[in-house]
Legacy VTK file of the C-alpha trace (Angstrom):
# vtk DataFile Version 3.0
C-alpha trace
ASCII
DATASET POLYDATA
POINTS 172 float
-31.291 2.232 -27.591
-29.351 -1.686 -27.353
-25.563 -1.432 -27.231
-24.062 -2.806 -30.300
-21.893 -5.530 -30.049
-18.282 -5.131 -30.542
-16.390 -7.046 -33.090
-13.262 -8.984 -31.585
-11.217 -9.731 -34.426
-12.066 -5.987 -36.181
-10.259 -2.629 -34.987
-10.503 0.736 -35.674
-7.439 2.505 -36.286
-7.680 6.086 -35.993
-5.480 8.985 -36.707
-4.034 7.957 -40.103
-1.399 10.413 -41.716
-2.434 11.298 -45.261
0.142 9.115 -47.002
-1.119 6.012 -45.379
-2.826 3.495 -47.335
-4.167 0.097 -47.354
-0.935 -1.586 -48.069
0.733 0.121 -45.602
-1.922 -0.131 -42.832
-1.695 -3.779 -43.671
2.261 -3.670 -43.220
1.834 -2.145 -39.949
-0.895 -4.866 -38.420
0.895 -8.518 -40.447
2.964 -8.892 -37.589
0.364 -9.755 -35.235
-1.309 -12.062 -36.989
-3.103 -13.433 -40.222
-4.929 -10.557 -41.581
-8.475 -10.930 -43.587
-9.541 -7.475 -44.730
-8.273 -4.157 -44.391
-10.634 -0.749 -45.552
-9.912 3.027 -45.357
-12.979 4.351 -46.313
-12.769 7.678 -48.888
-14.147 10.688 -48.656
-16.350 11.078 -51.477
-15.506 14.716 -52.233
-11.822 14.219 -52.295
-11.415 10.854 -52.889
-8.961 10.594 -49.772
-9.395 8.522 -46.858
-10.930 10.150 -43.936
-7.822 9.343 -41.712
-8.949 6.183 -40.082
-9.390 2.293 -41.157
-10.632 -0.915 -40.139
-8.435 -3.943 -39.676
-10.081 -7.576 -39.655
-7.826 -10.318 -38.084
-8.599 -14.278 -38.514
-7.991 -14.749 -35.018
-9.153 -12.732 -32.006
-6.065 -13.118 -29.889
-4.302 -11.669 -32.829
-6.574 -8.701 -32.932
-6.424 -8.153 -29.198
-2.235 -8.336 -29.432
-2.275 -5.811 -32.678
-4.696 -3.572 -30.340
-2.496 -3.595 -26.935
0.856 -2.981 -29.436
-0.663 -0.468 -31.798
-2.659 1.604 -29.754
-0.497 5.096 -28.801
2.294 3.710 -31.683
3.241 6.222 -34.206
2.780 5.379 -38.251
4.411 8.437 -40.497
4.807 10.929 -37.760
1.088 10.510 -36.163
-0.133 8.754 -32.817
-2.658 6.189 -34.012
-6.255 5.205 -31.753
-6.569 1.515 -32.122
-9.950 0.451 -30.646
-12.386 -2.865 -31.374
-14.653 -1.560 -34.402
-18.277 -1.333 -33.922
-20.291 -2.754 -36.260
-20.805 -0.803 -39.401
-24.412 1.211 -39.194
-26.146 1.182 -42.740
-28.023 4.544 -43.515
-31.710 3.866 -43.346
-31.310 0.566 -41.945
-33.433 -0.728 -38.909
-31.124 0.721 -35.986
-29.286 2.920 -38.667
-28.920 6.404 -38.726
-32.373 6.968 -40.235
-34.047 5.421 -37.278
-33.149 8.031 -34.667
-33.008 11.742 -35.016
-29.440 13.157 -35.654
-29.094 14.894 -32.193
-29.956 11.474 -30.576
-26.384 10.585 -30.177
-25.139 13.867 -28.923
-24.893 13.143 -25.623
-22.765 10.105 -25.984
-20.578 11.732 -28.504
-19.738 14.807 -26.106
-19.220 12.026 -23.264
-16.540 9.938 -26.090
-14.953 13.512 -26.407
-14.337 13.975 -22.920
-13.216 10.303 -22.046
-10.822 10.616 -25.417
-9.659 14.294 -23.984
-8.901 12.804 -20.775
-7.036 9.840 -21.780
-5.168 12.105 -23.955
-4.155 14.200 -20.843
-3.360 10.944 -18.728
-1.052 9.588 -21.870
0.922 13.492 -21.513
1.006 13.177 -17.757
2.501 9.392 -18.255
4.866 10.481 -20.726
6.193 13.644 -18.900
6.218 11.436 -15.643
8.695 8.872 -17.913
10.666 11.948 -18.876
11.083 13.061 -14.963
12.340 9.817 -14.304
14.633 9.293 -17.059
15.772 12.720 -16.544
16.374 11.863 -12.647
17.983 8.124 -13.643
20.379 10.582 -16.254
21.651 12.663 -13.267
21.871 9.965 -10.736
24.127 8.445 -13.561
26.268 11.187 -13.809
26.543 11.901 -10.415
27.710 8.259 -9.760
30.062 8.954 -12.563
31.580 12.109 -11.207
31.784 10.162 -7.699
33.917 7.610 -9.385
36.526 10.466 -10.481
36.452 12.277 -6.679
37.030 9.555 -4.104
37.894 11.901 -1.273
34.232 13.430 -0.986
32.928 10.127 -0.063
36.218 8.769 2.502
34.698 11.684 4.787
31.773 9.914 5.610
33.114 6.379 5.310
35.611 4.683 7.984
36.910 2.214 5.973
37.436 4.197 3.106
39.580 6.604 5.409
41.023 3.312 7.265
42.347 2.484 3.552
43.626 5.710 2.572
45.954 5.945 5.844
47.460 2.593 5.049
47.954 3.368 1.442
49.686 7.076 2.714
51.770 5.028 5.066
52.930 2.399 2.819
53.843 4.936 0.121
LINES 1 173
172 0 1 2 3 4 5 6 7 8 9 10 11 12 13 14 15 16 17 18 19 20 21 22 23 24 25 26 27 28 29 30 31 32 33 34 35 36 37 38 39 40 41 42 43 44 45 46 47 48 49 50 51 52 53 54 55 56 57 58 59 60 61 62 63 64 65 66 67 68 69 70 71 72 73 74 75 76 77 78 79 80 81 82 83 84 85 86 87 88 89 90 91 92 93 94 95 96 97 98 99 100 101 102 103 104 105 106 107 108 109 110 111 112 113 114 115 116 117 118 119 120 121 122 123 124 125 126 127 128 129 130 131 132 133 134 135 136 137 138 139 140 141 142 143 144 145 146 147 148 149 150 151 152 153 154 155 156 157 158 159 160 161 162 163 164 165 166 167 168 169 170 171
């Protein structure tokens, strides 16, 4: 099966909250450049979008910047997944769904699921590491502030500070 060409100016935006409509999606992505089109395909049964949409930019560079900045960002309390979109498949088209059995895609689906889980695990690890680093930084800053209050503890280790303290005592 030939690899489908990626459309470099159309982005797939997954993880949309129910409240997000095309206008909100447009507003979220317009800071990155001129937008040609915004689509949120509807579920025929519920007439609500299926928690994903597509944003097409006029310029590939703008789409790239939007993807870099918006992948992993939050919108209405939900974390977005932003990737380049694959071209639409038309049902029954030459390379469409009808051209192959439904299970033909199963292996790649499992691979994609595993990759997505791995990405989420790595993101969670990175966030935990960032929180730990921030906590360590906060503790260091607090210790430094404590250290400013109780200078006598540092004097024991610092001969200069001890000498200065001695001179101050003699002067007083």
